[in-house]
Each structure stands twice: as C-alpha cells, then as structure tokens.
C-alpha positions as CSV (number, residue, x, y, z in Angstrom):
1,X,0.0,0.0,0.0
2,X,1.5,3.3,-1.2
3,X,1.9,6.4,1.1
4,X,-1.0,8.1,-0.9
5,X,-3.4,5.6,-0.1
6,X,-2.5,5.3,3.7
7,X,-3.0,9.1,3.8
8,X,-6.5,8.6,2.4
9,X,-7.4,6.0,4.8
10,X,-6.1,8.1,7.7
11,X,-8.1,11.1,6.5
12,X,-11.3,8.9,6.1
13,X,-10.9,7.4,9.5
14,X,-10.4,10.8,11.3
15,X,-13.7,12.2,9.6
16,X,-15.6,9.0,10.7
17,X,-14.4,9.3,14.2
18,X,-15.2,12.8,14.5
19,X,-18.8,12.4,13.1
20,X,-19.0,9.5,15.3
21,X,-18.4,11.8,18.2
22,X,-21.0,14.3,17.0
23,X,-23.6,11.5,16.4
24,X,-23.3,10.2,19.9
25,X,-22.9,13.6,21.7
26,X,-25.4,15.8,19.7
27,X,-27.2,13.2,17.5
28,X,-26.0,15.2,14.3
29,X,-23.8,14.4,11.3
30,X,-22.7,17.6,9.8
31,X,-23.2,18.1,6.1
32,X,-19.7,19.8,5.6
33,X,-18.1,16.5,6.7
34,X,-20.1,14.2,4.6
35,X,-20.2,16.2,1.4
36,X,-16.7,17.1,2.1
37,X,-15.6,13.4,2.1
38,X,-17.5,12.9,-1.2
39,X,-15.6,15.6,-2.9
40,X,-12.4,14.5,-1.2
41,X,-13.2,10.9,-2.4
42,X,-14.0,12.1,-6.1
43,X,-10.5,14.0,-6.0
44,X,-8.7,10.9,-4.9
45,X,-10.6,8.8,-7.5
46,X,-9.5,11.3,-10.1
47,X,-5.8,10.7,-9.1
48,X,-6.3,6.9,-9.4
49,X,-7.7,7.3,-12.8
50,X,-4.6,9.4,-13.8
51,X,-2.4,6.6,-12.3
52,X,-4.4,4.0,-14.2
53,X,-5.3,2.1,-11.0
54,X,-9.0,2.5,-11.9
55,X,-11.2,3.8,-14.8
56,X,-13.7,6.6,-15.4
57,X,-16.5,4.4,-15.9
58,X,-15.7,2.4,-12.8
59,X,-15.6,5.8,-10.9
60,X,-19.0,6.8,-12.4
61,X,-20.4,3.2,-11.4
62,X,-19.1,3.8,-7.9
63,X,-20.6,7.4,-7.5
64,X,-24.1,6.4,-8.8
65,X,-24.0,2.8,-7.0
66,X,-23.1,4.2,-3.8
67,X,-25.6,7.1,-4.0
68,X,-28.4,4.7,-5.0
69,X,-27.5,2.3,-2.1
70,X,-27.4,5.3,0.5
71,X,-30.8,6.7,-1.0
72,X,-32.4,3.3,-0.7
73,X,-31.4,2.8,3.0
74,X,-32.7,6.3,3.6
75,X,-35.9,5.6,1.8
76,X,-36.6,2.5,3.5
77,X,-36.3,4.3,6.9
78,X,-33.0,2.3,7.9
79,X,-30.6,5.1,8.0
80,X,-31.0,8.9,8.7
81,X,-29.9,11.4,6.0
82,X,-26.5,11.8,7.9
83,X,-25.8,8.1,8.0
84,X,-26.8,7.8,4.4
85,X,-24.4,10.5,3.2
86,X,-21.6,9.3,5.4
87,X,-21.9,5.9,3.7
88,X,-21.9,7.5,0.2
89,X,-18.7,9.6,1.0
90,X,-16.8,6.6,2.7
91,X,-17.6,4.4,-0.4
92,X,-16.2,6.9,-2.9
93,X,-13.3,8.0,-0.7
94,X,-11.6,4.6,0.2
95,X,-8.8,3.6,-2.3
96,X,-9.9,1.0,-4.9
97,X,-6.9,-1.1,-4.1
98,X,-8.2,-1.8,-0.6
99,X,-10.7,-4.4,-2.1
100,X,-8.1,-6.7,-3.4
101,X,-9.1,-9.9,-1.6
102,X,-12.2,-12.1,-1.9
103,X,-14.9,-12.5,-4.4
104,X,-16.8,-9.0,-3.5
105,X,-14.9,-5.9,-4.4
106,X,-17.7,-3.3,-5.0
107,X,-17.0,-0.8,-2.3
108,X,-20.6,0.0,-1.3
109,X,-21.4,-3.5,-1.0
110,X,-18.3,-4.4,1.0
111,X,-18.7,-1.6,3.4
112,X,-22.4,-2.3,4.0
113,X,-21.5,-6.1,4.7
114,X,-18.9,-5.2,7.0
115,X,-21.0,-2.6,8.8
116,X,-24.3,-4.6,9.2
117,X,-23.1,-8.2,9.9
118,X,-21.0,-7.7,12.9
119,X,-23.8,-5.3,14.3
120,X,-26.5,-7.9,13.7
121,X,-24.4,-10.6,15.3
122,X,-23.8,-8.5,18.3
123,X,-27.4,-7.3,18.7
124,X,-28.8,-10.8,18.2
125,X,-26.6,-12.2,20.9
126,X,-27.6,-9.3,23.4
127,X,-31.2,-9.6,22.7
128,X,-31.2,-13.4,23.1
129,X,-29.3,-13.3,26.5
130,X,-31.4,-10.4,27.7
131,X,-34.7,-11.8,27.1
132,X,-36.5,-14.5,29.1
133,X,-37.7,-17.9,27.8
134,X,-41.3,-16.7,28.5
135,X,-40.7,-13.7,26.3
136,X,-39.3,-16.0,23.5
137,X,-42.4,-18.3,23.7
138,X,-44.8,-15.5,23.6
139,X,-43.2,-14.1,20.3
140,X,-43.1,-17.4,18.7
141,X,-46.8,-17.9,19.4
142,X,-47.8,-14.5,18.0
143,X,-45.6,-14.6,15.1
144,X,-46.4,-17.9,13.6
145,X,-50.0,-17.2,12.7
146,X,-51.4,-18.9,9.7
147,X,-51.9,-15.9,7.7
148,X,-48.4,-14.7,8.3
149,X,-47.0,-18.1,7.3
150,X,-49.1,-18.3,4.1
151,X,-47.9,-14.7,3.1
152,X,-44.3,-15.6,4.2
153,X,-44.2,-18.8,2.0
154,X,-45.5,-16.9,-1.1
155,X,-43.2,-14.3,-0.6
156,X,-40.2,-16.7,-0.2
157,X,-41.1,-18.5,-3.4
158,X,-41.9,-15.3,-5.4
159,X,-38.8,-13.4,-4.6
160,X,-36.3,-16.2,-4.6
161,X,-37.5,-16.8,-8.1
162,X,-37.2,-13.1,-9.1
163,X,-33.7,-13.0,-7.7
164,X,-32.7,-16.2,-9.6
165,X,-34.0,-14.6,-12.8
166,X,-31.9,-11.4,-12.1
167,X,-28.9,-13.6,-11.5
168,X,-29.2,-15.0,-14.9
169,X,-28.4,-11.5,-16.5
170,X,-25.6,-10.7,-14.3
171,X,-22.0,-10.9,-15.7
172,X,-20.9,-13.1,-12.6
173,X,-22.2,-16.3,-10.8
174,X,-24.7,-15.3,-8.0
175,X,-23.9,-17.0,-4.8
176,X,-26.5,-17.4,-2.0
177,X,-25.4,-14.6,0.1
178,X,-25.7,-12.2,-2.9
179,X,-29.0,-13.8,-3.8
180,X,-30.2,-13.0,-0.3
181,X,-29.2,-9.5,-0.5
182,X,-31.2,-9.0,-3.7
183,X,-34.1,-10.8,-2.1
184,X,-34.1,-8.4,0.8
185,X,-34.0,-5.4,-1.6
186,X,-36.8,-6.6,-3.8
187,X,-39.1,-7.4,-0.9
188,X,-38.5,-4.1,0.9
189,X,-39.4,-2.2,-2.1
190,X,-42.3,-4.4,-2.5
191,X,-43.5,-4.2,1.0
192,X,-43.1,-0.4,0.7
193,X,-44.8,0.4,-2.5
194,X,-47.8,-2.2,-2.6
195,X,-50.7,-1.8,-0.3
196,X,-50.5,-4.8,2.1
197,X,-54.2,-5.9,1.4
198,X,-53.4,-6.3,-2.3
199,X,-49.9,-8.0,-2.1
200,X,-51.6,-11.5,-2.3
201,X,-52.7,-10.6,-6.0
202,X,-49.2,-10.0,-6.7
203,X,-47.6,-12.9,-4.8
204,X,-49.8,-15.6,-6.2
205,X,-48.6,-15.0,-10.0
206,X,-45.1,-14.3,-8.7
207,X,-45.0,-17.6,-7.1
208,X,-46.3,-19.6,-10.3
209,X,-43.5,-18.1,-12.4
210,X,-40.9,-18.6,-9.8
211,X,-41.8,-22.3,-9.7
212,X,-41.5,-22.4,-13.4
213,X,-38.1,-20.8,-13.2
214,X,-37.0,-23.1,-10.5
215,X,-37.4,-26.3,-12.8
216,X,-34.2,-25.2,-14.5
217,X,-32.0,-25.0,-11.5
218,X,-34.0,-26.7,-8.6
219,X,-31.2,-27.5,-6.2
220,X,-30.0,-23.7,-6.2
221,X,-33.7,-22.7,-5.9
222,X,-34.5,-24.9,-2.8
223,X,-31.2,-24.3,-1.2
224,X,-31.6,-20.5,-1.6
225,X,-35.2,-20.8,-0.1
226,X,-33.9,-22.8,2.8
227,X,-31.3,-20.4,3.8
228,X,-33.5,-17.3,3.3
229,X,-36.3,-18.8,5.3
230,X,-34.1,-19.7,8.3
231,X,-32.5,-16.2,8.3
232,X,-35.9,-14.4,8.1
233,X,-37.8,-16.6,10.4
234,X,-35.1,-16.1,12.9
235,X,-33.9,-12.6,12.4
236,X,-36.8,-10.2,11.5
237,X,-39.6,-12.5,13.2
238,X,-38.0,-13.9,16.1
239,X,-35.2,-11.8,17.2
240,X,-36.4,-8.4,16.0
241,X,-39.8,-9.0,17.8
242,X,-37.9,-9.7,21.1
243,X,-36.0,-6.5,20.5
244,X,-39.1,-4.5,21.1
245,X,-39.4,-5.6,24.8
246,X,-35.6,-4.2,25.3
247,X,-35.5,-1.1,23.1
248,X,-39.1,0.2,23.1
249,X,-40.9,1.9,25.6
250,X,-44.4,3.6,26.0
251,X,-44.4,7.4,26.4
252,X,-46.9,10.0,27.0
253,X,-47.0,12.4,24.0
254,X,-46.8,15.4,26.4
255,X,-43.3,14.0,27.6
256,X,-41.9,13.7,24.1
257,X,-38.5,15.6,23.5
258,X,-36.8,16.6,20.2
259,X,-34.8,13.7,18.8
260,X,-37.2,10.9,20.1
261,X,-37.3,8.1,17.6
262,X,-40.8,6.7,17.1
263,X,-41.6,2.9,17.2
264,X,-45.2,3.4,15.9
265,X,-46.9,5.7,13.6
266,X,-49.8,8.1,14.1
267,X,-52.5,8.3,11.2
268,X,-55.3,10.7,10.6
269,X,-58.0,9.2,8.4
270,X,-60.4,10.8,6.1
271,X,-62.9,11.4,8.8
272,X,-60.3,13.3,11.0
273,X,-59.7,10.6,13.4
274,X,-56.3,9.8,14.7
275,X,-55.0,6.3,15.3
276,X,-51.7,4.9,16.6
277,X,-50.7,2.0,14.4
278,X,-48.1,-0.6,14.9
279,X,-45.3,-1.3,12.3
280,X,-44.6,-4.9,13.5
281,X,-41.4,-6.7,12.5
282,X,-43.6,-9.8,12.0
283,X,-44.9,-8.4,8.8
284,X,-41.7,-9.8,7.2
285,X,-39.2,-7.0,6.2
286,X,-41.7,-4.3,7.3
287,X,-39.3,-1.8,8.4
288,X,-40.1,-0.6,5.0
289,X,-43.8,-0.5,5.7
290,X,-45.9,2.4,6.3
291,X,-49.8,2.8,6.6
292,X,-51.6,3.9,3.4
293,X,-55.1,5.5,3.1
294,X,-54.6,8.4,5.6
295,X,-52.3,11.1,6.5
296,X,-49.2,10.1,8.5
297,X,-49.0,12.5,11.4
298,X,-46.1,10.8,13.3
299,X,-43.8,8.5,11.2
300,X,-40.8,6.3,12.0
301,X,-37.8,8.3,11.4
302,X,-34.2,7.2,12.1
303,X,-33.0,11.0,12.7
304,X,-35.8,11.5,15.4
305,X,-38.6,14.0,15.8
306,X,-37.9,17.5,15.0
307,X,-38.7,20.3,17.6
308,X,-41.6,21.5,15.3
309,X,-43.0,18.0,15.1
310,X,-42.7,17.5,18.7
311,X,-44.6,20.8,19.2
312,X,-47.4,19.9,16.8
313,X,-48.0,16.5,18.4
314,X,-48.1,18.1,21.8
315,X,-50.8,20.4,20.4
316,X,-52.8,17.7,19.0
317,X,-52.7,15.8,22.3
318,X,-53.7,19.0,24.4
319,X,-56.8,19.3,21.9
320,X,-57.8,15.9,22.8
321,X,-57.2,14.1,19.3
322,X,-55.1,11.4,20.8
323,X,-57.6,10.3,23.4
324,X,-58.4,7.0,21.5
325,X,-54.9,5.7,22.5
326,X,-54.5,7.6,25.8
327,X,-52.1,10.0,24.4
328,X,-49.4,7.4,24.5
329,X,-46.8,6.4,21.7
330,X,-44.0,4.0,21.5
331,X,-40.5,5.3,21.5
332,X,-37.4,3.2,20.7
333,X,-34.0,3.7,22.0
334,X,-31.9,5.7,19.5
335,X,-28.6,3.9,18.3
336,X,-26.1,6.2,16.9
337,X,-25.0,4.5,13.6
338,X,-22.1,6.6,12.8
339,X,-19.8,4.6,15.2
340,X,-21.1,1.3,13.9
341,X,-20.3,2.5,10.2
342,X,-16.8,3.5,11.5
343,X,-16.3,0.0,12.5
344,X,-17.4,-1.4,9.2
345,X,-14.8,1.0,7.6
346,X,-12.0,-0.3,10.0
347,X,-13.0,-3.9,9.1
348,X,-12.8,-3.2,5.5
349,X,-9.2,-1.8,5.9
350,X,-8.1,-4.7,8.1
351,X,-9.7,-7.4,5.9
352,X,-9.1,-5.7,2.6
353,X,-12.5,-7.0,1.5
354,X,-15.3,-8.6,3.0
355,X,-15.1,-10.0,6.7
356,X,-17.3,-13.1,5.8
357,X,-14.4,-14.1,3.4
358,X,-11.9,-13.9,6.0
359,X,-14.0,-15.8,8.4
360,X,-14.5,-18.5,6.0
361,X,-10.8,-18.8,5.3
362,X,-10.3,-19.2,9.0
363,X,-12.6,-22.0,9.2
364,X,-11.0,-23.8,6.2
C-alpha cells in the first residue's frame, strides 16, 4: 500500500471518528463533513484514474451505485440522512486497491456487509441473552399465525425466483449470500410500494412464475429458499420482535422531546380520526412498511422527531385528538449509527474486503 493510499485511509478514519463523536454527543452528522468526504473521494478517485489504477466508468459506477444504495437505505427508513451521506462518502473515498481480496470488490457492498453483519451478530446475542424464555415463547406464538406463514411462503417462493432470474443476467455467478441481499432489497421495495391488502394478488402469479423458473435449477432454488427462510424466520420475526421488549417503551405524547425516535405511527384518516398504528417486525421486512389511506402525522424516522413535530404532536394531544390511544406512543432507543459504520470501515481496511471471506478462510 502506497503512502498516498495510507494518507487517504487516515483522513477517512479521522472524519468518521469525528462524526461518530458528534452523532453520539449531539445526534448530528454535519453536512460539511459528509459532502466534504464525497468531494475528497472524487478528487482521490481522479488521481487513481490518472495513475491507471481505476477507470472513469468505474468511478462513475461507484458514484452512482453508492448514491443509490445510500438513498435506498434512507428511503426504507433504515438510515438517517446523515448516515446515508456518510456511507456514500466513505464508499467513494476509500482507495480501490483496498478491495483486493475475496469475491466481492464493489466498495458500497463490501462496506455495507462489514457494517451490518457484525452489528446484527452482536445485537442478536445481546437480545437472546437479555430476554426470558417466557418472552421467547410469547413471540413465537404470536408470530407464526397461519396468515403470516402463508404470506411468508408466497413471498419466499416469489422473490427467490425473481432473484434467480436477475442472476441469469448478471456477468458473474450469483452466490447464496448475494441472492439473499437481492431478495431483501426486492421485498423491501415491494412491501413499501404495494398496499398490504393487495400483495396477495401479486404474490400468487409471482409464485407460479418462480416455480417455473426453478425447474431449470431446482437445487439452487431450494437451497436459497431454505437459507432465506432460516434467516428471516429467525432474524426479523423472532429476534427483532424480541427487541421490542428491550428497546421500545411507551411514553405520553406530552413527555416527548426533540430527537425521540418513534416505534409506531400516528395516522389521521379521512374522517379526521387519529389512530396509533403498529409497524410490527412480524410483517416480514416491514421496516419498509408504512400505513396507507390516510395522513401520517407521526412517522418512524431514524433521525428522530424535530422540534416542530414535537410541538405539533403536543398541541394535538392537548386538543384531545389522541384520546383514542390515551395520548401514548411508542419510542425506541436511539442507536447512533456513525460509530457502527466506522467499525465497518475499519474492518474493511483490516480485511481488505469482506469480513465473511476472512472468516470462511479461517474455518477452512
């Protein structure tokens, strides 16, 4: 690794560490640092193009692909705007030679995997240890209702088939991990854009088409389905539902403060009635779900409620509009994501690629 590349990594890490501090201390990630990181990254990529280490089309693909991934995470409600812009900047700024090992060498993908996989593993262990057996049994009983299981099975068949179809047009072989990533992205968008009551009308024909597609490569199709089912039955349904008991609490609207992160939504219907609606993890990857058919007065926002929104909610409560749910909403514990992303950057630098690849090599 050249001195220039080391200098780039040091600059990126300094910016990541500073915005991690501001994220933890003030719940803010300043635009000058994120957009500055994007500009710094483009300047460095221009140097790498001049040195023939990368090409202009590759830089353009990196710029647009990183922006698309960052926007998708923001659109689905997973990241705040600051987190999304930080991810975009980091994806562009790190040297292309850093991704020299392993199968996956596309920077946004590598950084996302190195950020989320350790985070999910740590959170999963913490949740399983901190919750009781009684809580685990209650979650299982409520989650595996017949309607949920039928929808889950149709979704599994449908989007596994669509993922396999997309894989046929890619210039590389689609492994199981990548297929699951595509599966998650497809279903998240589907769950966000299609009204839940109409989803069965789409899933039924999708399932039929997927079965026909599977006949050409049945072992791959069945294996992908089994892995995806195991992950999603365990993670979003079981572990994430348990997380509510640890990280979500009920609070009176009058006690809300700026920056509070909602765990449910308040909707005003056409008749002017206000209702508090759950966004349950058990509706598959429904972190992307939002109620439709009414005005969303309070939404789930990773960046938390603004001062104006808190004042608006308190005024509505004082006027008696929230009496139907006793003026109470659910608030989730805010987790600053900039430090977690910084950890993903450090893992990317240390592993020179995806952490999963290094772990597989150790097992072998």
